[in-house]
N, C-alpha and C positions, 0 to 999 in steps of 0.2 A: 359412887361407888367409883371410879378412875381416884379420883379427892384420895380416895383414904384407903388405896395402893399403893401409888405411886407419887401423889405431886404435894402431898402434906410434908412428907421425908424429904422430898428433893428441896419442898421450898424451905425446907426449917433449912435444909444445909446452907444455900444460895443466901439463904435471907442472914446468913450464920459466915458465911464468907463475905457478906457483902461487909456487913457488922467492921468485924477484923479487919476486911481491909482499909477499909476507911477509917480506926483507928490506925491499921501502923501505919499509911503512907504518911500521916504528917509526922514520924515518928525515922520516916528510912532518909528524910531528905533529896526528895528527888527530884531530879526537873518537874516543873508542873503543869508540861507538857505530856508528859508521861503518868506521872501521875494522873489526869483527865484521862487519859487515852485508856486507862485502865480501866476507869470508873466507870469511860463512855461506855467500856466492852462489856462489865456487869450485869449495867443497867439494863444494856442490847439484848444479854441471855435471856435475863428474867422477860424482859417485856415481850419475847420470840416464846422462851418456854410458857408464858401465860394462857399467850393468842393459840401456840399447836395444843394444849393440855383437853379443853373443847374436840379437834379433830384424831387428835389420841384415845383419848375414852367413848366415841364412836366408833372410832373404827374396832375396839378391841372388845364393844360393848355384847358381841353374839357370842364370843369363850363362856362357856361357863365353868368351869375351874377357873375360881381367880385365883389364885397361885402364879398359876400359866396368864394372865389375863395381865397381872401385872409384869412378871418377867414380859414378858411382850411387849407391852406398854413402855416399859425402864426400855430395851432395846433402840425401841423406835425413839422417842423423848432424847435419847443420849444421841444419838444419831444425829439425830434435829441439831442439837444444840454441838455436837462437834462441827457441822457444817458450814455452825454462823460462827464459833471461834478458826477453822480454818479459813473462812470468805473473811475475815475482821481481820484475818496475824496478814494473809495475803500467801499462807505457807501451808503445805499443807504437810509438816511434821507436829503441830501438835495436836497429832488426838491422846483422849488421853487412857492410863490403863485401862484401863474397866470395859474398853473396846478393843484390847491390842489384834483384835484378831481380825478386827475391819478396816485394820490401817492400809492395804490395799500394797502391803510393799514384794515390788516385783521381784526381790531377792528368797521370800518365803516359798514354797509349794506348796500347791493348790491344790494335794490328794487327802485322800479318806486320810489317813492317817498323819499328818499334817494338824486336818482342821478337828482331830479326835486330843489334837496335843494341846493346839488354840485351847480349848475346852480343860481339857489340865490343866495347863493355864490360868487360865479363868474361876477355879476353883473348883469347876462342877462333878470331879471325883472327889472332893473328902468325905462323901458319903457314897459308900457302895450305889452304883449302878447300874441298872437292867441293860440289856442289846437298847429292849425298846424306846428307856429312858432318852437315850445316848440319840440315836433314831428322831428320837424327837426334839431335842435341845436342836438339832444338827439343822433337822429343819427349820426351825422358827427363825434360826439364825442364814435362812436360806440356803444351805445346802440339802441336796434329797441327795439318798445315797440308797443301799436298794440291799438288803435285810444282808445279803452271805457278802459282800465287799464288808461291808463294819464291823461282820465277825468275826472276819481273814482281819483286819488289820488290826482288834482291839487284841486278838487272841498274837499276835506278830509282837505289838507292843505290850503285851504280857510275857514275850518271853524274852524282848529287851530288858524288861524290868525295869523299861517305863508306868506300867500300870500292875498292881498287884488283880490277880482272877480268883476269884474263889466260888467253888462248885456248891451247890443247893441241888439235895436229894439227887437220883439214883434210874440206869435205865431214860428209857424214854422222857422220863420230864424231865431230866439233868438239865437244871439252867445256870449259868454263869454268873456275878453276879463282877463290878469293876471297881478299883476305888484306887488313888496317889495311895504310892510304896509310901 
């Protein structure tokens, strides 16, 4: 199941990247040592992703929702590959933009609002989301906030025009959806 959800796409992307990298290495006129290091890094990433795929698949096998299972597996695999990438290069500055919220930047605030803004920068609010969906995504990323804190942070971000708030229903059944402006 995991192979259908995540590995097949990742493998196709990585293999395409490897093929392109091998083709362009000949054209770039880089020193052989540099090209060899890049090839070794790509080969190492492929090897680690193959090894980790089984473990990630077993880790998410209990999740019933296939979309959620794919998201969780993707986040886990991205973290694993980022760690390998930074270990190989000896620098933690090479974290991909897809996981910018996990970069560990000390200058970045770590409050509820900044974590919600990280979701926005990862295009989570591309479609309207309920409060519960925001809380679930934060939990997937390892941040556990209570409902009232998240609700207030979403309200404040909407007032700052960083998110758009859409009211649904009336009276006690009123709920709000949040979307990027």
